[in-house]
C-alpha positions as CSV (number, residue, x, y, z in Angstrom):
1,X,19.3,77.9,-88.3
2,X,21.8,80.0,-86.5
3,X,19.4,80.5,-83.6
4,X,19.0,76.7,-83.3
5,X,22.8,76.2,-83.2
6,X,23.2,78.9,-80.6
7,X,20.5,77.4,-78.4
8,X,22.1,74.0,-78.8
9,X,25.5,75.3,-77.8
10,X,24.0,77.2,-74.8
11,X,22.1,74.0,-73.7
12,X,25.3,72.0,-73.8
13,X,27.3,74.6,-71.9
14,X,24.7,74.7,-69.2
15,X,24.7,70.9,-68.9
16,X,28.5,70.8,-68.7
17,X,28.4,73.5,-66.0
18,X,25.8,71.5,-64.0
19,X,27.8,68.3,-64.2
20,X,31.0,70.1,-63.2
21,X,29.3,71.7,-60.2
22,X,27.9,68.3,-59.1
23,X,31.3,66.6,-59.5
24,X,33.3,69.2,-57.6
25,X,30.7,69.6,-54.8
26,X,30.4,72.5,-52.6
27,X,32.3,71.1,-49.6
28,X,35.7,71.4,-51.1
29,X,37.5,69.3,-48.6
30,X,38.2,65.6,-48.8
31,X,37.3,64.8,-45.2
32,X,34.6,62.3,-44.7
33,X,31.8,62.9,-42.2
34,X,32.1,61.0,-39.0
35,X,28.9,60.3,-37.1
36,X,28.9,61.6,-33.6
37,X,29.9,59.2,-30.9
38,X,26.9,57.9,-29.0
39,X,27.1,57.7,-25.3
40,X,24.7,54.8,-25.4
41,X,26.2,51.4,-24.7
42,X,23.4,49.7,-26.8
43,X,23.7,50.3,-30.6
44,X,20.0,49.3,-30.9
45,X,18.8,52.2,-28.9
46,X,17.5,55.2,-30.8
47,X,20.2,57.9,-30.8
48,X,18.0,60.6,-29.3
49,X,18.1,58.8,-25.9
50,X,21.8,59.4,-25.6
51,X,21.0,63.2,-25.3
52,X,19.1,62.7,-22.0
53,X,20.5,62.7,-18.5
54,X,21.2,59.3,-17.0
55,X,18.0,59.4,-14.9
56,X,15.8,60.5,-17.8
57,X,17.5,58.0,-20.1
58,X,16.4,55.2,-17.8
59,X,12.9,56.6,-17.5
60,X,12.6,56.9,-21.3
61,X,13.9,53.3,-21.8
62,X,11.3,52.0,-19.3
63,X,8.5,54.0,-21.0
64,X,9.7,52.9,-24.5
65,X,7.0,54.6,-26.7
66,X,5.3,57.9,-27.1
67,X,1.8,57.7,-25.7
68,X,0.4,59.8,-28.6
69,X,2.1,58.5,-31.7
70,X,3.3,55.2,-30.3
71,X,6.6,55.9,-31.9
72,X,9.8,54.6,-30.2
73,X,11.2,57.3,-27.9
74,X,14.4,58.8,-29.2
75,X,13.7,58.0,-32.8
76,X,13.1,61.7,-33.5
77,X,15.8,63.2,-31.3
78,X,15.8,63.7,-27.6
79,X,12.2,63.1,-26.3
80,X,10.7,66.0,-24.5
81,X,9.4,65.4,-21.0
82,X,5.8,66.6,-20.1
83,X,4.2,66.7,-16.7
84,X,0.7,65.2,-16.9
85,X,-1.5,64.8,-13.8
86,X,1.6,64.9,-11.5
87,X,3.5,62.3,-13.6
88,X,6.4,62.9,-15.9
89,X,5.8,61.4,-19.4
90,X,8.1,61.5,-22.4
91,X,6.7,62.2,-25.9
92,X,8.5,61.6,-29.2
93,X,8.3,65.2,-30.3
94,X,6.8,68.6,-29.4
95,X,4.1,68.0,-32.0
96,X,2.5,65.4,-29.6
97,X,2.4,67.8,-26.6
98,X,-0.9,69.5,-27.4
99,X,-2.7,66.2,-28.1
100,X,-1.4,64.6,-24.9
101,X,-2.6,67.6,-22.8
102,X,-6.1,67.5,-24.5
103,X,-6.8,63.9,-23.4
104,X,-4.2,62.8,-20.8
105,X,-6.1,59.8,-19.4
106,X,-6.8,58.4,-22.9
107,X,-3.1,58.7,-24.0
108,X,-1.7,57.5,-20.7
109,X,-3.8,54.4,-21.1
110,X,-1.7,53.6,-24.2
111,X,1.4,53.3,-21.9
112,X,-0.4,50.9,-19.6
113,X,-1.5,48.8,-22.5
114,X,2.1,48.2,-23.6
């Protein structure tokens, strides 16, 4: 019986400790997080495009999608630029680079279809 009571007390103490840790948080401060200011004038633009130079920003807007995944450029951060057959092409992420380079003509056709 004493073992059961001890285990019950330990369980309760553990739960209270977890609750207190969750309530107090690890940040300590009362400041609220402020999202970074976007340099993009259009709030509908993916935030990753704001990280590009003005020239690349316009090129990425014109291209709009990744030729490999067909994801919206800038939706996964700043889109990397790849040179394919003498043409600069944006991809949504580094994970698409290898696929694009394996079959450039096939993936570039996705851009012309849009």
